[in-house]
C-alpha positions in Angstrom: 88.0 37.6 55.8 91.4 35.7 56.1 94.1 35.3 58.3 94.7 38.8 60.8 91.7 40.4 59.4 88.6 40.7 61.5 85.2 42.8 61.6 84.4 44.9 64.5 80.9 46.3 65.0 80.8 49.8 66.1 77.2 51.5 66.4 75.9 51.4 63.0 79.1 50.4 61.2 81.9 48.1 61.3 85.9 48.6 61.6 88.1 46.1 59.6 90.7 44.7 62.0 93.9 44.3 60.2 96.3 43.7 63.1 95.9 41.0 65.5 94.7 42.5 68.9 92.6 41.7 71.6 89.4 43.7 71.9 87.2 43.6 75.0 83.9 45.2 75.7 85.5 48.2 77.3 87.3 48.8 74.2 84.4 48.7 72.0 82.1 50.9 73.9 84.8 53.5 73.6 85.3 53.1 69.8 81.3 53.3 69.7 81.7 56.7 71.9 84.5 58.0 69.6 81.9 57.1 66.3 80.4 60.5 66.1 83.6 63.0 66.0 86.4 60.6 65.4 88.1 61.3 68.7 87.5 60.7 72.6 88.8 62.4 75.6 89.5 60.9 79.2 86.8 63.1 80.3 84.2 62.4 77.9 84.7 58.5 79.0 84.4 59.4 82.5 81.3 61.5 82.0 79.4 59.3 79.3 80.4 55.7 80.8 80.6 57.0 84.5 84.1 55.0 84.9 87.0 55.8 87.2 90.0 57.7 85.4 92.2 54.6 85.5 89.8 52.4 83.7 89.4 55.0 80.8 93.3 55.5 80.7 93.7 51.8 80.5 91.6 51.5 77.6 93.0 54.4 75.8 96.6 53.3 76.3 95.7 49.8 75.1 94.2 51.3 71.7 97.4 53.4 71.3 99.5 50.4 72.0 97.6 48.4 69.2 97.9 51.3 66.7 94.1 51.8 66.7 94.4 55.7 68.4 96.4 58.4 67.8 96.9 61.0 70.6 96.8 64.4 70.1 98.3 65.9 72.9 98.4 69.3 71.8 94.4 69.8 71.8 93.0 72.9 73.2 91.5 71.7 76.4 92.6 68.1 77.1 94.4 65.3 74.9 92.5 63.9 72.2 92.4 60.1 71.1 92.0 59.8 67.5 90.4 56.7 65.8 91.6 56.8 62.3 89.5 53.9 61.3 86.5 56.0 62.0 88.0 58.6 59.5 85.9 57.5 56.6 82.9 57.2 58.2 83.3 60.9 59.3 83.4 61.9 55.6 80.4 60.2 54.8 78.3 61.7 57.5 76.2 65.2 56.5 78.1 67.6 58.8 76.6 71.1 59.4 79.0 73.9 59.6 78.5 74.5 63.1 79.5 71.0 63.7 82.4 71.1 61.6 83.7 74.4 63.7 83.5 72.0 66.7 85.6 69.6 65.1 88.5 71.7 64.1 91.1 73.4 66.5 
């Protein structure tokens, strides 16, 4: 793809990485977890992956630092970490009205 660009497999699709960043398997698993809704929470990571809070926070902090995630600290229940690279994939999915209501605050 050229200097500085790379492809990251996430579930059934790929993300184009346009900034140099070191991503390990923990980061990739969190990206896969966020794939359905476009965001993930610390509690969701802890519950789904059976990780300790420190591990989940470490991964999310790295994604924030690298510009791969955005933090919504005003979410209703707990902060949500949005992955903008997944937005296009969300628009391509067939979303039911019930699912759309769950995704919007």
